C-alpha positions in Angstrom: 0.0 0.0 0.0 2.8 2.4 0.8 4.3 1.7 -2.7 1.0 2.7 -4.3 1.0 6.0 -2.4 4.6 6.6 -3.5 3.3 6.4 -7.1 5.4 3.3 -7.8 2.6 1.5 -9.6 4.6 -1.1 -11.5 6.5 -2.1 -8.4 3.3 -2.1 -6.4 1.7 -4.5 -8.9 4.6 -6.9 -8.7 4.2 -7.1 -5.0 0.4 -7.3 -5.2 0.7 -10.3 -7.6 3.1 -12.1 -5.2 0.7 -11.5 -2.3 -2.2 -12.9 -4.3 -0.1 -15.9 -5.4 1.1 -16.8 -2.0 -1.6 -15.5 0.3 -4.8 -15.8 -1.6 -6.7 -17.0 1.5 -5.5 -14.1 3.6 -8.4 -12.4 5.4 -7.6 -9.0 3.9 -7.1 -10.2 0.3 -10.0 -7.9 -0.8 -7.8 -5.0 0.2 -5.1 -6.3 -2.2 -7.5 -6.7 -5.1 -8.8 -3.2 -4.5 -5.3 -1.7 -4.5 -4.5 -3.7 -7.6 -7.5 -1.9 -9.2 -6.2 1.5 -8.0 -2.8 0.8 -9.5 -4.2 -0.1 -12.9 -6.6 2.8 -12.8 -3.6 5.1 -12.1 -1.8 3.6 -15.0 -4.9 4.2 -17.1 -5.3 0.5 -17.8 -9.1 0.6 -17.3 -9.8 -3.0 -18.4 -7.5 -4.5 -15.8 -8.8 -2.0 -13.2 -12.3 -3.1 -14.0 -11.3 -6.7 -13.5 -9.8 -6.0 -10.1 -12.8 -3.9 -8.9 -15.2 -6.5 -10.2 -13.3 -9.1 -8.3 -14.0 -7.2 -5.1 -17.7 -6.7 -6.0 -18.1 -10.4 -7.0 -16.2 -12.1 -4.2 -16.1 -9.8 -1.2 -19.6 -8.3 -0.6 -18.7 -7.5 3.0 -15.5 -5.6 2.0 -14.8 -2.2 3.3 -13.9 -1.5 -0.4 -17.1 -2.7 -1.9 -18.7 0.7 -2.3 -15.5 2.4 -3.5 -15.0 -0.4 -6.0 -18.5 0.2 -7.3 -17.7 3.9 -7.6 -14.6 3.2 -9.6 -16.5 0.8 -11.9 -19.0 3.6 -12.6 -16.3 6.1 -13.2 -14.5 3.8 -15.6 -17.8 2.9 -17.4 -18.6 6.6 -17.8 -15.1 7.3 -19.2 -15.6 4.5 -21.7 -19.1 5.7 -22.6 -17.8 9.3 -23.1 -15.0 8.0 -25.3 -17.4 6.1 -27.5 -19.5 9.3 -28.1 -16.6 11.5 -28.9 
């Protein structure tokens, strides 16, 4: 998480992928998927960001990041819709 806030998105994604690989049953894994989405969103990779946020929505309904993930999904969809009409 600190790496994300330091704007080291690629480095953060590497660490996130390792956490998911080795600790997928960790009780806070929803946090990891949420921050994965934030990293991809910051890198303007909206497709991968959507995948991560949808993972939170689909698998972690009790997550503290559920609502925020929904918000990011809506933002990304609005961006995509605006790009289609331009």
